[in-house]
N, C-alpha and C positions, 0 to 999 in steps of 0.2 A: 223528462229527461230520465231514461232509465237507472240512474243511479239515486235518483230518488225515492226510488222505490225503497228502498233500506229504510227508509225514513218510516214508513206506511209498516214496514215489519218489524222496525222494534216499539212500533205503538203498540198494535196488536199482541207482541209478544209478552210484553209488559202486563198487558191488560191480562194476557191469559194466566200467566203468573200468580197474579194477585187475584182472581177470583178462584185458584186451585188454594190458595194460601187460606187456613182456617182463620189465622192469628190476626188478619187485616179485614174487615168489612165483614164478618162472621154472613149476616144476615143479608148480603147487598150483594148484590152482579154490578159491574161495571161494565157500558156499555163505550159505544163512542160513534161520532158520524163525521165523516172525513168530505171537508169541502174545499175544492181548485180556486184558487187567487189567481191561477195564468197570469202571473206577473205583472197585473195590469193595476191601476190605482182603481178603474170602474167597474172593473169586475169583483175586487178583492171588497169592496165597497158593499156589494151587491151580496158577495156569498159571508159578510160579517151581517148585515140586516137577516139575510135567511137563517142563520143561526137563532134567532130570537122567533122567529116565526113559527108560526105551525107548521107540517111537512105539507110541500107541493103547495104552501101557499105564498106569496110575495106581498107584504103590507109595505109600500115606502113611507106611510105615515108613522111607522113603527106600531099600532095599534093592532099588534095581532091577536089573536082569537087562545086558544090552548096553548102557552106556551111550552117548551120542553124542560124537563127537568136538568138544567145545565150547571154542572159544579165548577167547572172551570175549562177556559181556552186556551188549548199549547196551539204555538205556530209563531211562524216570523220569523224565516230565516233570513228574509231583506228587510232592513229598517224599515222602508216603507210601508211593508204590509202590518209588520208588527205596530206601526204609530196608526193608521186606519184600524186596525183591529182594537187597538187600546181605546182608543177614541167611541165605541160602536157600545163596544162590552162594559165600557166604565159606565152609561149611562144605567144599566142594572145592576150595576155592583158585584161585575163577573168578573173573577178574578182570570189572568191572562200570563201564562208562561210563556216566555219566549226561548227558542233555544239557539235562535242567534246572537249576533251582535247587536247591540240597538245603540245608536247616537240620533237622538232627534234634529232634526233642522230649526224646528222651530219652538224648541222648551227644553228644558231641563226634567229628570227623570222625577221629581216633586208633582210636575204637571200631569202624571200617570200613576197615580196610588195604588192602580189594582194590576199593575204589571210587575212582574215579576222575571230578572235576566237570571237563566242556568248558565251561564258564564261571567266571568267578570268583566269590568266595564273596558269597551275599548282601546281608552287611555293607555291603558297598560301594555294593549300591544304595541302603540306607537312608542313606550317607552322602550321595547324591549328594543323595536325595530334602530332606532337610537344606538343602545349598547350593542347590537350588532356591526352595525357601521360603524363607529368607533373604533369594533376588536379588530376589523377589516385595516382600516386606515382610509375609508371612504367616506371624502369631506367634501367632494363636488358631483352632487347626485340628481336625477331626473325625478319630477315628481310627476304624477300621473290621477287623475281623479276623473269621475263620470261629471257629465256638465251639469247636472242637477244641485240642489239643494246640498242635498244631504256631501257629495262632492266638494261645494263650499265649506261646511261645517267641516270638511276632514281639512281642508288647506288652513283653515283661520287656526286650526289645532296645531296642525303638522309644521307649519313654516314656524311661528315661533319657538317651537321646542325645537326645533332643527337647530335654528338661530343659535339658541343657549348653550348648546352643546358645541358650539364651534363647526357646527356642519352648514355647509351653502346649497341649494336649491340654482343648478344651472337654468334649467328652464321647469316650466309648466305646461304639461299636456293635458288639454281635455277631451274625455271620448265620449262620444255620443249616448245622449241617454237611449234608458228604454220607451221605443215609442211603437208606431204600424210602422210596417211595411215599406208604405210608399215615400213616407218622412226619414223614414230609419237611412232610405238611399241616400238622399241627400246631403243629412249628415254625417254619416260613412264616407262621402266624395267631400265634404270640408276638414273631416280628418286626415285625410291622405293628401288633401294640400296643406296641410300643419307637417307630414310626413319629416320633410327635412330636417323640423328640429330636433325630433330625436337621433339623429346622426349623430348631435354633438362626439367629436372622438375622444376627448378627457372624460367624456362620462361613461364610468362601466358598469354602474349599480343605479336601477331604479327604482324607487320607492312606489307600489301604486295602490291605489283605495281597492279594496277587496269585494267592495258592495256588486254586486251582482247588477248590470253586463260588462263590468271590464275585462273579464276573461275571455267574454264570446267576442268583444269587438275587439282584443288585439288580435284576438286568432281572424279575423275576420280581413283588418289592415297588413298581416302577414299573407294574409290567401292571396290578397288582392295586390302588394307594393310588388312583385315580381312582373306582374302584366303590364305595369306603365313606363318602363321600369322603373324599380327604386332600389338600391342598396340593401342588402339583409343588416338586420342589428344584432349585434354582437353583444349581447348585457343581460348581467346579473338582474333576475327578479326579484323582490322583495315583497310580498304581498300578506293582505292580515288575514285573519283563519275564513273568512266568509268566500275566499278564493278558492273556488272548488276546480279540481281539473275533471269537468265531466262533458260528456259529449253525446249528442244526438245519433242515433242510427248513420243517418245519411255522413254523419261527421266522422264514423271511424278511421277512413283512410288520410281523412287531414293532417298533414304532419306537423307535429308536435315539435322539431325539431330546436326549435326557436326557445323553447321554455326548459331545456335542458340545461338542469343546474341552478332553477330558479327554487326561492327560500320562501317558504311558507308557514306562517305559526300555524299551529295544529293543537287543537284543542283537546282537553284532557278526555282519554278514555279509558274503558277495561272490557273485557269480555265476559260478559255475565253469561255463567252455563247452561249450555243445552241453544244458545244462539249459532252455533260455529253450525251446528248438524241440523236446525232445523234451515241454515242457508244451503246448505249443500244437499239436500236430499227432497228440494222441491221439483216438485213435476207438473205440469200442464194439467193433472188428475187431482193435484193435492188440494185443494180446497175451490169447490166449485162458489161459493157466492164471495170470492174475491176477486170484483169487477176489475181490480188494476191488473192483475194478474196475466193474462190473456192480452194485452196493450203492450205490459215490459216483457213480456218474451219474446213478443214479434218484434218488438226495437231494440233488442239486445240481440237475438241472433239473426233479426235481418231476413225472418222467414214469414209466412202468411198458414193461420189455421184455414181461414175460409179457399178454398180452390178456386172459388170465382174470381178471386183479385189477385192469384199470382201473376196471370200474364200481362195484368194493366199494370199492375207496379212493380213488374221485373224482379218477383222475389221468389226463392225457393219455400216447399212445402215445410211446414215444422213437424218435426216428426216426434217431439216431449221427447228424445232420449239426446239431445243437447244438452251439453254439462258448463255448470255455470263457471267453473273454475278457467276455462278456457278463455274466457273473456277480459278484456283491456281493463284497468282497472278505471281509465276513464269514463266505461258503460256501467260497471259496476265491483263491488268489491266486496268479497267473501266474508270478511271480521266486519264488527262494528265500528264505523267510523266515530269521529267524535262529535257529530250534528245529529247522527242516530242516538248516541250513548245520551244525549241533551233530553230526547225527547225521551229516552226510556228511564231517566230521573226523572223527568216533569212530571209524566204518570206517577211516579211513588209519589212524590212529593202531594199531589192531590190525594193520592188514596188515604196517605197518613195525618192528611188536614181533614178529609174527611171522617176518618174514624177516631180523631182525637175531636170531633165535635160532636160526634155521637156518643161519648161518653161523657161528656158536659152534661151539666145536671139541666131542668128543665126551662130555667131561669137563663139561660146563653142564648144570645138571638143569633139565629143562624149565619147570618152569612157576614155579621160581626166578627162572629167565632172563629169561621173558617179564615177569615182573612189576617185575623193575629194570629190563632198559632200556623196556619201556613208560612206566614212571615217567620215567625220563631224558626218552624224547621228548616225552611231555605237557610237562615243563615247556620244551621248546622252544617247542613250541605253543601255552603262555600270554602265553612273551615279544613274541608276537605282538599278544595282545589287548591290549593298552595297554587305561587304563579311559579316557581319550581318542577310544578307537575305540568299544567296545564300550558305553560308559555313553553315549548321546546319548538327548536331550528334543525331541519336536516337538510345538509347541502352536498354536494357532488365533488368530489377530493379531487381537485386539479393541481399538476404538477406547478404552475405558474400561478399564483394570485394574480388578480386584476386589480388594474391600477384604475382608480378613481376621484382622482383628486384635479385642485386648477393648475397646479405646478408643480414641480418636483421638491419633495420635503427639507425643507432647512436640516440638516445633521448638525448632530453635537460640534457645538465649536462656533456655529452659526444661529442666529436669532431672524426672526422674522420681521422684515420691513415692511408694512403698508404699501398697495399701488394706490396710487390717487385717483378718486374716479370708480373702484372697482369694489367689490363684495370681500370682506375679510378675510375669505378663503384665497383668493389669487393675491400673492403678495410676492416680496424678493426676499432673500438671503445675504444676509449683512454678518461680515466675519467676527467675533467677540471684540472689545476693548482688549490692548493687553491689561492682565490683571484681572482680567474676567472670564468667567466659561460657562457653555450650556453644557449639560450632559443626557438632552432627551432629544429626539426631534421636534420641530415644530414651536422653540419655545419663542413665545413675546419677547423675552429680556433675557440677556446673559444675565448672570449673578457671581457674587465674588466669593471666595471658597472661604469658610471658616479662618480666624485670625492664625491657628494654627496648620493652615494647608496651604498650597498655592498651586497654580492651576498649570497641568500637563502642557508640552509643546502644542500639542491639536488642540489646546482650549475645549478638550471633552472630557476633563475628570479631577479631582481636587486628589493631591499627593500629600502625603504629611509634609513640610517641613524640617530640614535637619538643623541642629542644632548645632552653634559654629561659633569660635572664640579662636585667637590667636593663641596657637599651642605650640606646646615645643616639638610635636610628634612631629608639624609640618615642618617643610623643608627651610622655611623663614624662617621660623622658632627654632630651629636647631639653628642654624648659620647666627641668627642673633646671641642666642644662648652660649655658643661658644665663641663669638667675638666679644663678649661680655665678661668673661670668664679669661678670657685670654689677655685681656689688656687691663683685668684687675690682677691677674699673676706679673705681667710687668711694673705695675705702678708699683707693688708690694716690693718686687725687684730692685725698682728705683729708690724703694724705700730704704731698703737694706743697705744699699751703697753709701747713700748719703747719712746711714747713721753709723756706718762702718768707719766712713771718712768725713766724722763732722768737725774735726777738728784741723781741717783743712782750710787753706784761703777761700777755695771756688765754693765751698760749703759755705763759710761764714759769712760770704758776701751778700748782699743783699738782703741780711738779716734770716740766717736757716732755720728758726720757728714759725717763721711765715711759710718755709720751703718745706715744711714738714705740714703745718696744715693743709699747703697746697696739695700735697700729695695723697693724705689720707682722704680730704675731701673725693679728689678725683678718682680715689678707690670706690670709695660711697657711691660716686654716681653710677661707674661702671655697676654696681654690683645695683643700684635702684631700678636699673633697665631690666634687671630681670621680674621687678612685680610687675611689670607691663605685659608680662607673658604665661600664660595658663588661662583657668576658666577663676573669671570672676571670683572672688570671696569679699563676705562683709567690709572683714579688717582689711584686706589688701588696697580694696575701693579707697577704702577711707584713708589710707596713709601713704598710699603710692605717687601723687603729684604734689601734695605737701612735702614731703620727706624728698622727693627730686628738687623744687624749686626751692627745699632751704638749703641743702646739698650745696646745690650751683652756687648760692645764693654765699656761700661760706666758700668757694673758689675763687669768684670773681671779687668778693672783697679782701683776698689774700692779695689775688694779683694788684687791686687795686692800691692795695700799703705798700707792696713792694714797688710800683710804679712810682709812689709818693715819696718814697724813703731817697730814692734817687734824685728828684726834682730838689725835695728837701736837703740834702746832702748838699748837690750842687750851691743854692743859693746861700746855704750855710758856710760855706768858703769863702766868699767874698769877705773882702775886711771891712769892718765893723758891723758885721751881719748880726741880725738880731734872732736870727732861724735857729742856732747852733740848740737852745736848749729842747725844741720839738724831735731832735733829730735824736730815736731809741725805740726800745721795743716800747715803749710807752703808747707814742702815737699809731704804729704797728697795730697793737692790739685793741685801739680804740677806734681805727675804720673798720678793722675786720668785726665787730661788736656791733657798727652802726649800721652799717649795710646788712648784716643777717637779722639784726634786730627788727628791723623797718618788715623784712619778709616773714618773719615769724610772726608778727603781729596779725598780716594780712592771714596767714594759715590759721591762724586761731580763730578769728572773725569768718574766716571761709567754714570752717569746722563746726563751729556754735551756730552758723545763721541758716545754712543750706547744704550740710557737707554729704559729698558724693555717695552712690550706692549702687550695688549690683542691678541692673537691667536688662531687659528683653528687648532688643531694637524688631520689630517687624516689619520696619517700610524699606530699611537701605538695600535689602537682597528680598528679591520676592520669593528664593525656594529656599531660603533660611531665616531661621531664631535666631539674631547674633547675639550673644551674650557677651555684654559689655559693663565697663563703670561708668554709671549717668554722673557728670560731675557737678550736679545738684545748680551749682549759681555759674554760666559762663562768664558772667560779669567778672569773678574772685578768679576763676582762672586766668584771664587773661589780666586780670593787675598782679597776679604772681610773674605771668609772663612779662608783665610793663614793668615790674621791680628790677629783673633779672638784665632786662635790655639798659636800661640808667646803669643799672653798674657796669654793663660792658661798654656802652658807649663814654660813661666816666675815666674806664680803665684804658679803652681805644686813644681817647683824646691826649691823656696823660703822658702815653705810652709815646705817642706819636710824638708829642711836642720835645720828647724829653730822649729818643732814639739818637740822638746825634752827642749828647755831655760825655766829654772825655772820663773813660773811665775803665779800664784791662776790663771789670767784671760788670759791666752793664748790660744789664739783660731786657732794655727797654724795645731793642730790636725785635727781640726774641713775642715777647709780649703784644707788641703791635702786631705781629705776623699770626699770632694766636685768636687776637679779639677782633681781628679780620676775619679769620676763618670763623669764628664761633658766633658772628653778627651775620654771616653769609648766609651759616646756619638756619639761626633762628626766625630772621627776617625771613628766609624762605619756607619756613615751617608754617607760618600763619596762615597764608592763603592756598596752600598745599594739605594745609588741615580741614580749612572750611570746605574744601572740595571733594575730599576722602569720606567715604561711605565704609562703614562697616567693619572689619576686624584690620582692613589694610589702613585704618586711622589710628590703630594702635601700634602697626610697624613703623606707620612715619613718626610717631615721638618716641619710638624706643631708635629708630635711625638716627632722628636729630640728635638722642642723649648721648648717643653711642660716635657718633660723629663730632659733636663739638666737643667730650672730653676726650676725645683720640687729640683732638687738634689742639688741643692746651697743652695734652702729654709732650706729643712728639715734637710740639716747637720751641718748648722753653729745655727739656730736660736733654736729650740726647746730646748736646753738644758738652754739656757739664760732664756726662757721664763718660763720652768720648776722654775728656780730658781726665778725667780722676783714673781711669781704667786703661785706656792707651798712651797718654802723654802725661803721665805723673809729673815729668818734670816742668812742665806749664803751671804746676798747682803748688809751685814753691816761691813763697812769700819773697824771700832774697832776690832771686832771678827777677821778681816780676820788678821787684825795684829800681836793678839797678837797668832793669829795659827801659822805664821808666825815667830814669837819670839821663839816659841817651838821648831819650826821643823830646827831652821837654823842651821847651821852648823859651826864649826868654821872656818874664814876665807872667811866666803862666805857671800854677800848681802842677805839683810833679802828679802820675796817675798814683802813687803810691799814698800819695796823704789824700788823694779820693777816696781812696779804696779804706783805708782809717774811717775815713768820715763816713761813709757807705755803713762800715761796719758798724758804727757808733761807738768806736775805741776813743776813749777819752787822751788828749793833748799831749800828756806830760809821759801819756805809756807809747807815744807813738816813735818812739827813738829807740 
């Protein structure tokens, strides 16, 4: 391989620099000897044993003659060669520095105590490849490894690592191991038989074990595939640092289009001063002692120095003026490569270790001293080689990023759903359930937003939830506010009319004190509805339900008292009736106080045990936080409504029974109608209240208060106001008595008498 010649140049260059440096090994001259392992285990064993024996003598029993003074061995670009060399040199406690990655198939580094790696462990490259795959979103990939023990070790390490990082392999393709030509042909044909595995269309990225001969094997596959014919592969090849793009001279014309866009991990490298000049000034006459140079030149430029072999091998004559910079990088690189730089550093590591040993006192044992000092030095060396420096990747920029996934990604708003019987990288996409979201691709499950946020329409983002309450500023709030104020003004006007005409018959009828109490309570009912509009505050929440319940109880008790007075007045007019003593203001006041006091007691219990308070409702609306009053105790709230309901039912029953009693001013018909409206409103309120959520729940209660209050006001007082204002003649007591006398039937009481009784006027004053 012409490209390998640079490793020899790096070794020679480093030795020459050290020998010229008076500060390192001033009294010693370093030398080196190069042996070829030929990429074969048998030849590597032979070369390793040859290192330990006298020149030109090979002793298989390891009992050599005069041994060479070997300070250290540098070698092992291939893992197999490093392992073989480490076994042999360990017997003589000779340190070995390997300048390639080392991933032993039969043991960990602890079994090789004299072996030192010039690059970090290969596992760092595996992790780097995983990060690269994650960066581009390639989760469905192919794995390629040489079909030997080292390929097995690669797969045993990489497959679990990929799975732990949510990456799946669609297939595993085993490349032929390095062997002799006759066997290799069979292995290559077998690999071609498995070629269809590589055609998996969903796989665009393949992770390759860079250990030789993977590069050469793939080149042979791609060269042979069109002949069969097999379709070309369009893949992104990701390989470890041992994968070097190198060619023999005969391969210089082979197409490497399949590898355009390949990504390999580069070993950290620097350019020592003078090395570039050395490389670009080399000529055939440069060093007569370099036995590799002539072979390198002939291979690199496909020429021949020996004229007798020109026609035999169809080569041109080497002129010696050929220029190295014209060679492609697969044949030779003009700058120091990462592996060559490791050779350069290894030479300096050995030199510094020897220099430190010679400075030690005479008690230091030579080999133990070298091993210890060398270890310390290499640790310092590693501190320079941070991962960010040595683990870098270069890629070809493309307009469209290739996809390498089992299926399309699940985009935000969806989550992954596992397919039964398939790998976890193959999945379906399910939309997020209502109220949940996913904001990244390929999420395993949708998640809930924080309590103060909600999912957007596409369920791929959380948005802040707005604060909401029944406000004065919204249309419904404005409407209810205007209605409450309007009815309050109407009620005030009616009260004013009744106060101005307090001495008229229609005002005196049915107890004017109760009328005043009813009007004032209705006025407060309309105003109490305003407590339900606006932002809930602590005081407002505390009093609004209790105030509403108490005020309505006063109104209903007043109506009950009015109805009761009519019934008692009718019963008192019967001959011999004892009910006359109950007719008057006392019974009316007693009924109002009794009905109201029960409601007051319920409200006091409510406020002392579980009072209402301001609260934030997070559940009624998904996009809003509703500010509302928490009623504290739902039981007490319905007790308040129940008390109102009992008073309403009692008033309705009595009014209905008394609606046909003879009396010019009998208002029980109007009370009956008002109670029908009141009961209809509040009986329908309960199911509506239970089925409504958010601020509309407050609107429902506000509507019920206004409707029921307006029903009481408009059912009872308009006829009276009409007579007072528009028909004052009908409000004359004498006229009413004469009309009653004309219509009175024999055996019945006059209407004027009933009127006087209902007013509570003593019998001696009726004349």
